[in-house]
C-alpha positions as CSV (number, residue, x, y, z in Angstrom):
1,M,172.1,93.2,161.4
2,K,174.1,90.7,163.5
3,L,172.9,87.9,165.7
4,I,175.1,85.7,167.8
5,W,174.5,82.1,168.4
6,L,175.9,80.1,171.3
7,S,175.0,76.7,172.5
8,D,175.8,74.1,175.3
9,L,177.5,76.1,177.8
10,H,177.1,73.5,180.6
11,F,177.9,76.2,183.1
12,L,178.9,75.6,186.9
13,A,179.4,78.3,189.5
14,T,182.4,76.1,190.8
15,G,184.1,72.9,189.4
16,N,185.0,71.4,186.1
17,V,183.1,69.5,183.5
18,L,185.1,66.6,181.9
19,G,188.3,68.6,182.7
20,H,187.1,71.9,181.4
21,D,186.5,75.0,183.2
22,P,183.0,76.3,182.2
23,R,183.5,79.9,183.5
24,L,186.9,80.4,181.7
25,R,185.6,79.1,178.5
26,L,182.5,81.2,178.8
27,E,184.7,84.3,179.6
28,A,186.9,83.6,176.5
29,A,183.9,83.4,174.3
30,I,182.2,86.6,175.8
31,S,185.4,88.6,175.5
32,H,185.9,87.4,171.9
33,I,182.1,88.3,171.1
34,S,182.5,91.6,172.9
35,A,185.6,92.7,171.2
36,C,184.4,91.6,167.5
37,Y,180.7,92.0,167.5
38,P,179.6,94.7,170.0
39,E,177.0,95.8,167.6
40,A,175.2,92.3,167.8
41,A,171.4,92.9,168.2
42,A,170.9,89.6,170.2
43,C,172.6,86.4,171.4
44,I,170.7,83.2,170.9
45,I,171.7,80.2,173.2
46,T,170.3,76.9,172.1
47,G,170.0,75.2,175.6
48,D,172.1,73.2,178.1
49,L,172.9,76.5,179.8
50,V,174.1,74.7,182.9
51,E,175.5,71.3,183.7
52,S,173.5,70.8,187.0
53,A,170.0,72.6,187.2
54,E,170.6,74.4,190.5
55,P,169.7,78.0,191.5
56,E,173.4,78.9,192.2
57,H,174.6,77.8,188.6
58,Y,172.0,79.8,186.8
59,E,172.6,83.0,189.0
60,A,176.2,82.9,188.5
61,L,175.7,82.2,184.8
62,Q,173.1,85.2,184.5
63,T,175.9,87.4,186.0
64,Q,178.4,86.3,183.4
65,L,176.0,86.4,180.4
66,S,175.1,90.1,181.2
67,N,178.4,91.0,179.6
68,L,177.2,90.0,176.2
69,P,175.9,92.6,173.7
70,G,172.4,92.8,172.7
71,Q,169.2,90.9,173.9
72,L,169.7,87.6,175.5
73,L,167.4,84.9,174.0
74,P,168.0,81.6,176.1
75,L,166.4,78.2,175.3
76,T,166.0,75.1,177.3
77,G,168.2,72.0,176.9
78,N,167.9,68.6,178.6
79,H,170.4,69.5,181.4
80,D,168.1,72.7,182.1
81,D,165.2,73.2,184.4
82,R,162.5,75.2,182.9
83,D,161.2,76.9,186.1
84,L,164.6,77.8,187.3
85,L,165.6,79.3,183.9
86,R,162.3,81.4,183.8
87,Q,163.0,82.6,187.4
88,V,166.6,83.7,186.5
89,F,166.3,85.0,183.0
90,S,164.1,87.6,181.5
91,L,162.0,86.1,178.7
92,P,160.1,88.0,176.0
93,N,156.6,89.1,177.2
94,V,155.1,87.1,174.3
95,A,156.6,83.8,175.7
96,M,154.4,81.0,176.4
97,A,153.3,80.8,180.1
98,E,154.4,77.2,180.9
99,F,157.3,76.8,178.4
100,V,160.5,78.7,177.4
101,Q,159.0,79.2,174.0
102,Y,158.6,82.7,172.2
103,R,159.0,84.8,169.0
104,V,161.2,88.0,168.8
105,D,160.9,90.3,165.8
106,F,163.8,92.0,164.6
107,P,164.0,94.6,161.6
108,R,164.9,92.0,159.0
109,L,163.6,88.7,160.4
110,S,162.0,87.0,163.5
111,V,163.7,84.4,165.7
112,V,161.2,81.8,167.0
113,A,162.6,79.7,170.1
114,L,161.2,76.3,170.8
115,D,161.2,74.4,174.2
116,T,162.1,70.9,173.4
117,L,162.7,69.9,177.2
118,V,161.4,66.6,178.6
119,S,162.3,67.0,182.4
120,G,164.6,64.2,183.3
121,Q,165.3,63.0,179.9
122,G,168.1,63.3,177.4
123,Y,165.8,63.2,174.5
124,G,163.4,66.0,173.2
125,F,159.8,66.2,172.6
126,L,157.2,68.8,171.4
127,C,153.7,68.3,173.0
128,A,150.5,69.2,171.2
129,Q,150.4,72.6,173.1
130,R,153.7,73.6,172.1
131,L,153.2,72.4,168.5
132,E,149.9,74.4,168.2
133,W,151.6,77.5,169.5
134,L,154.2,77.0,166.7
135,Q,151.7,76.5,164.0
136,Q,149.8,79.6,165.0
137,T,153.1,81.6,165.2
138,L,154.2,80.3,161.7
139,D,150.9,81.5,160.3
140,D,151.1,84.8,161.8
141,C,154.5,85.5,160.3
142,R,153.9,83.6,157.1
143,D,155.2,86.3,154.8
144,G,158.2,87.4,156.9
145,P,161.7,85.6,157.2
146,L,162.3,83.7,160.2
147,L,164.9,81.6,162.1
148,L,163.8,78.6,164.0
149,A,166.0,77.7,167.0
150,M,165.8,74.6,169.3
151,H,167.9,72.3,171.4
152,H,167.3,68.9,170.0
153,P,167.7,68.2,166.3
154,P,164.6,66.7,164.7
155,M,166.3,64.5,162.4
156,K,169.2,61.9,162.4
157,L,172.5,63.5,161.8
158,G,174.8,60.3,161.1
159,L,176.1,60.6,164.8
160,P,175.1,57.2,165.9
161,I,175.3,57.7,169.7
162,L,173.9,61.1,169.7
163,D,171.1,60.6,167.4
164,E,169.5,58.3,170.0
165,D,168.6,61.5,171.9
166,N,167.2,63.7,169.2
167,L,163.7,65.1,169.1
168,R,161.3,62.0,169.5
169,N,158.5,63.6,167.2
170,G,160.9,65.3,164.8
171,Q,159.0,64.0,161.9
172,E,155.8,65.7,163.1
173,L,157.7,68.8,163.5
174,L,159.3,68.7,159.9
175,E,155.8,67.9,158.3
176,L,154.6,71.1,160.1
177,L,157.4,73.0,158.6
178,K,157.2,71.6,155.2
179,G,156.5,74.1,152.4
180,R,157.1,77.2,154.7
181,N,159.6,78.9,152.4
182,N,160.2,81.9,154.8
183,I,162.2,79.8,157.3
184,Q,165.7,80.7,156.5
185,H,167.4,78.3,158.9
186,L,167.1,75.7,161.7
187,L,169.5,76.5,164.5
188,L,170.1,73.1,166.5
189,G,172.2,72.5,169.7
190,H,172.6,69.4,171.8
191,V,175.3,67.5,169.8
192,H,178.4,69.4,170.3
193,R,179.4,68.9,166.7
194,P,179.0,71.1,163.5
195,V,176.7,69.5,161.0
196,A,175.0,71.2,158.2
197,G,172.4,70.1,155.5
198,L,168.9,70.5,154.3
199,T,165.8,68.8,155.7
200,A,162.2,69.3,154.7
201,G,163.6,71.8,152.2
202,I,165.0,73.9,154.9
203,P,168.7,74.6,155.7
204,F,169.9,73.6,159.1
205,K,173.0,73.9,161.3
206,T,174.2,72.4,164.6
207,S,176.5,74.1,166.9
208,K,179.7,73.5,168.6
209,S,179.5,73.7,172.3
210,I,181.3,76.6,174.1
211,L,182.6,74.2,176.7
212,Y,183.6,70.8,174.9
213,Q,183.2,69.1,171.7
214,A,181.8,65.5,171.0
215,P,184.0,63.2,168.8
216,P,183.2,62.5,165.3
217,A,181.3,59.4,164.3
218,V,184.4,57.7,163.0
219,P,186.2,56.0,164.8
220,A,183.2,54.6,166.6
221,W,182.7,55.4,170.3
222,D,180.2,54.9,173.1
223,W,179.4,56.5,176.4
224,E,181.8,54.4,178.1
225,S,184.6,55.3,176.0
226,F,183.6,58.9,175.4
227,S,186.3,61.7,175.7
228,P,185.9,65.3,174.4
229,A,187.5,65.9,171.1
230,P,190.6,68.2,171.1
231,E,188.8,70.7,169.0
232,A,188.4,74.4,169.6
233,P,185.1,75.7,170.8
234,A,183.0,78.2,168.7
235,Y,180.0,80.4,168.2
236,T,178.3,81.4,165.1
237,V,177.6,84.8,163.6
238,I,174.3,85.3,161.9
239,E,174.3,88.1,159.5
240,V,171.1,89.4,158.1
241,T,171.1,91.6,155.1
242,E,168.6,92.7,152.4
243,T,169.9,89.8,150.2
244,G,169.6,87.1,152.8
245,V,171.2,85.3,155.7
246,T,174.8,84.0,156.3
247,L,176.0,81.8,159.1
248,Q,179.8,82.2,159.9
249,E,181.2,79.8,162.6
250,M,183.8,81.6,164.7
251,C,186.4,79.4,166.6
252,F,188.0,81.1,169.5
253,C,190.9,79.8,171.7
254,P,190.2,79.6,175.5
255,Y,192.6,81.6,177.5
256,E,193.4,78.5,179.4
257,L,195.2,77.1,176.7
258,G,197.6,80.0,176.6
259,I,196.6,80.8,172.9
260,V,195.2,84.2,171.9
261,A,192.1,84.0,169.9
262,Q,192.5,85.2,166.1
């Protein structure tokens, strides 16, 4: 079984973001995914679906995302509006009533999606209600393998400017996850850079953005000097077999660059 993981679309119905066309970049990603992985069971999107949380952007995005294979599993990011996302996108029936937080079971594993949004803020937070739901969900699938997906990383990644807006109660989350050996991977968005490692004994990976990439930590930069890095966008292919889970990052070349994706 294959799952596709995308992140940080920053979609707009019209206009560009930092010199990038979000519609063209997403179209290139969808075309690449549809050509290479039409059998994918689901597509996970770890937040920042839109650049500006307005109904017209979500509606245009939903139309474009309908071309992806498999079930669509959207999450909130700090650019999103929770209520608008719920109005436009169909969530699993088991989703929390007030949050974009849910669990979806597949033949070989479950995907648990967390809602780390704090409306109007760049950082993330998981309130007591969301953490209680997570603890119960983890207890319910204690024996089955699962992936845990969220927008804000719960730990520092060595990206000084970006680390300021991670999950504010990340340590509380990691304490809850500690010792749960069935968690195969943490899927993290928000930072627009690929970082992988181990935290609380659990493998994690952050994702490149479909739209633009943040520069590496060296040489140092701040928001005044920020400019997107000249790097190709990417999505991740998650393959689940009887022997485990592999994550393969797939770079694609946006058509606007005049380069055919390999």
